[in-house]
PDB file of N, CA, C, O and CB in Angstrom:
ATOM      1  N   LYS A   1       0.845  -1.191   0.000  1.00  0.00           N
ATOM      2  CA  LYS A   1       0.000   0.000   0.000  1.00  0.00           C
ATOM      3  C   LYS A   1       0.892   1.258   0.000  1.00  0.00           C
ATOM      4  O   LYS A   1       0.563   2.257  -0.640  1.00  0.00           O
ATOM      5  CB  LYS A   1      -0.962  -0.003   1.238  1.00  0.00           C
ATOM      6  N   VAL A   2       1.995   1.197   0.707  1.00  0.00           N
ATOM      7  CA  VAL A   2       2.887   2.357   0.765  1.00  0.00           C
ATOM      8  C   VAL A   2       3.452   2.656  -0.623  1.00  0.00           C
ATOM      9  O   VAL A   2       3.512   3.811  -1.044  1.00  0.00           O
ATOM     10  CB  VAL A   2       4.036   2.115   1.775  1.00  0.00           C
ATOM     11  N   ALA A   3       3.864   1.607  -1.323  1.00  0.00           N
ATOM     12  CA  ALA A   3       4.455   1.781  -2.656  1.00  0.00           C
ATOM     13  C   ALA A   3       3.443   2.456  -3.578  1.00  0.00           C
ATOM     14  O   ALA A   3       3.786   3.363  -4.336  1.00  0.00           O
ATOM     15  CB  ALA A   3       4.906   0.412  -3.249  1.00  0.00           C
ATOM     16  N   ALA A   4       2.206   2.006  -3.503  1.00  0.00           N
ATOM     17  CA  ALA A   4       1.165   2.566  -4.367  1.00  0.00           C
ATOM     18  C   ALA A   4       0.995   4.053  -4.059  1.00  0.00           C
ATOM     19  O   ALA A   4       0.875   4.872  -4.970  1.00  0.00           O
ATOM     20  CB  ALA A   4      -0.184   1.809  -4.177  1.00  0.00           C
ATOM     21  N   HIS A   5       0.987   4.391  -2.781  1.00  0.00           N
ATOM     22  CA  HIS A   5       0.807   5.789  -2.383  1.00  0.00           C
ATOM     23  C   HIS A   5       1.955   6.644  -2.923  1.00  0.00           C
ATOM     24  O   HIS A   5       1.735   7.721  -3.476  1.00  0.00           O
ATOM     25  CB  HIS A   5       0.723   5.910  -0.840  1.00  0.00           C
ATOM     26  N   MET A   6       3.178   6.147  -2.756  1.00  0.00           N
ATOM     27  CA  MET A   6       4.346   6.885  -3.228  1.00  0.00           C
ATOM     28  C   MET A   6       4.264   7.083  -4.742  1.00  0.00           C
ATOM     29  O   MET A   6       4.488   8.186  -5.240  1.00  0.00           O
ATOM     30  CB  MET A   6       5.650   6.145  -2.847  1.00  0.00           C
ATOM     31  N   GLY A   7       3.946   6.019  -5.466  1.00  0.00           N
ATOM     32  CA  GLY A   7       3.865   6.115  -6.919  1.00  0.00           C
ATOM     33  C   GLY A   7       2.817   7.132  -7.340  1.00  0.00           C
ATOM     34  O   GLY A   7       3.043   7.924  -8.255  1.00  0.00           O
ATOM     35  N   LYS A   8       1.677   7.107  -6.675  1.00  0.00           N
ATOM     36  CA  LYS A   8       0.599   8.031  -7.034  1.00  0.00           C
ATOM     37  C   LYS A   8       1.027   9.477  -6.759  1.00  0.00           C
ATOM     38  O   LYS A   8       0.754  10.380  -7.549  1.00  0.00           O
ATOM     39  CB  LYS A   8      -0.696   7.691  -6.250  1.00  0.00           C
ATOM     40  N   GLU A   9       1.692   9.674  -5.641  1.00  0.00           N
ATOM     41  CA  GLU A   9       2.110  11.030  -5.292  1.00  0.00           C
ATOM     42  C   GLU A   9       3.277  11.482  -6.177  1.00  0.00           C
ATOM     43  O   GLU A   9       3.299  12.616  -6.654  1.00  0.00           O
ATOM     44  CB  GLU A   9       2.508  11.104  -3.804  1.00  0.00           C
ATOM     45  N   GLY A  10       4.242  10.586  -6.389  1.00  0.00           N
ATOM     46  CA  GLY A  10       5.409  10.936  -7.196  1.00  0.00           C
ATOM     47  C   GLY A  10       5.005  11.272  -8.621  1.00  0.00           C
ATOM     48  O   GLY A  10       5.373  12.323  -9.147  1.00  0.00           O
ATOM     49  N   ASP A  11       4.247  10.378  -9.245  1.00  0.00           N
ATOM     50  CA  ASP A  11       3.819  10.598 -10.636  1.00  0.00           C
ATOM     51  C   ASP A  11       2.457   9.968 -10.854  1.00  0.00           C
ATOM     52  O   ASP A  11       2.189   8.869 -10.369  1.00  0.00           O
ATOM     53  CB  ASP A  11       4.852  10.012 -11.639  1.00  0.00           C
ATOM     54  N   ALA A  12       1.603  10.658 -11.578  1.00  0.00           N
ATOM     55  CA  ALA A  12       0.249  10.118 -11.816  1.00  0.00           C
ATOM     56  C   ALA A  12       0.327   8.695 -12.362  1.00  0.00           C
ATOM     57  O   ALA A  12       0.279   8.491 -13.575  1.00  0.00           O
ATOM     58  CB  ALA A  12      -0.538  11.023 -12.804  1.00  0.00           C
ATOM     59  N   THR A  13       0.448   7.712 -11.473  1.00  0.00           N
ATOM     60  CA  THR A  13       0.564   6.317 -11.929  1.00  0.00           C
ATOM     61  C   THR A  13      -0.447   5.446 -11.190  1.00  0.00           C
ATOM     62  O   THR A  13      -0.070   4.701 -10.284  1.00  0.00           O
ATOM     63  CB  THR A  13       2.008   5.776 -11.707  1.00  0.00           C
ATOM     64  N   PRO A  14      -1.706   5.526 -11.556  1.00  0.00           N
ATOM     65  CA  PRO A  14      -2.757   4.730 -10.899  1.00  0.00           C
ATOM     66  C   PRO A  14      -2.521   3.235 -11.069  1.00  0.00           C
ATOM     67  O   PRO A  14      -2.942   2.434 -10.234  1.00  0.00           O
ATOM     68  CB  PRO A  14      -4.132   5.101 -11.460  1.00  0.00           C
ATOM     69  N   PHE A  15      -1.841   2.859 -12.164  1.00  0.00           N
ATOM     70  CA  PHE A  15      -1.577   1.435 -12.422  1.00  0.00           C
ATOM     71  C   PHE A  15      -0.715   0.842 -11.301  1.00  0.00           C
ATOM     72  O   PHE A  15      -0.768  -0.363 -11.051  1.00  0.00           O
ATOM     73  CB  PHE A  15      -0.874   1.250 -13.798  1.00  0.00           C
ATOM     74  N   THR A  16       0.073   1.679 -10.629  1.00  0.00           N
ATOM     75  CA  THR A  16       0.920   1.190  -9.533  1.00  0.00           C
ATOM     76  C   THR A  16       0.057   0.555  -8.457  1.00  0.00           C
ATOM     77  O   THR A  16       0.414  -0.479  -7.893  1.00  0.00           O
ATOM     78  CB  THR A  16       1.769   2.338  -8.932  1.00  0.00           C
ATOM     79  N   ASP A  17      -1.084   1.178  -8.175  1.00  0.00           N
ATOM     80  CA  ASP A  17      -1.983   0.661  -7.138  1.00  0.00           C
ATOM     81  C   ASP A  17      -2.376  -0.774  -7.464  1.00  0.00           C
ATOM     82  O   ASP A  17      -2.398  -1.634  -6.583  1.00  0.00           O
ATOM     83  CB  ASP A  17      -3.248   1.552  -7.007  1.00  0.00           C
ATOM     84  N   VAL A  18      -2.682  -1.026  -8.721  1.00  0.00           N
ATOM     85  CA  VAL A  18      -3.101  -2.371  -9.135  1.00  0.00           C
ATOM     86  C   VAL A  18      -1.947  -3.355  -8.959  1.00  0.00           C
ATOM     87  O   VAL A  18      -2.148  -4.480  -8.500  1.00  0.00           O
ATOM     88  CB  VAL A  18      -3.587  -2.367 -10.611  1.00  0.00           C
ATOM     89  N   THR A  19      -0.744  -2.930  -9.324  1.00  0.00           N
ATOM     90  CA  THR A  19       0.417  -3.818  -9.219  1.00  0.00           C
ATOM     91  C   THR A  19       0.649  -4.215  -7.764  1.00  0.00           C
ATOM     92  O   THR A  19       0.871  -5.389  -7.469  1.00  0.00           O
ATOM     93  CB  THR A  19       1.679  -3.137  -9.798  1.00  0.00           C
ATOM     94  N   VAL A  20       0.601  -3.256  -6.869  1.00  0.00           N
ATOM     95  CA  VAL A  20       0.824  -3.532  -5.444  1.00  0.00           C
ATOM     96  C   VAL A  20      -0.284  -4.423  -4.911  1.00  0.00           C
ATOM     97  O   VAL A  20      -0.029  -5.362  -4.157  1.00  0.00           O
ATOM     98  CB  VAL A  20       0.896  -2.218  -4.627  1.00  0.00           C
ATOM     99  N   ASP A  21      -1.515  -4.125  -5.307  1.00  0.00           N
ATOM    100  CA  ASP A  21      -2.654  -4.892  -4.827  1.00  0.00           C
ATOM    101  C   ASP A  21      -2.500  -6.323  -5.314  1.00  0.00           C
ATOM    102  O   ASP A  21      -3.349  -7.167  -5.031  1.00  0.00           O
ATOM    103  CB  ASP A  21      -4.004  -4.275  -5.309  1.00  0.00           C
TER     104      ASP A  21
END
């Protein structure tokens, strides 16, 4: 969950959330 949050904040990367999930 932390990785997804960082990715979203760092760069508009919603796909990161799916990868982490």
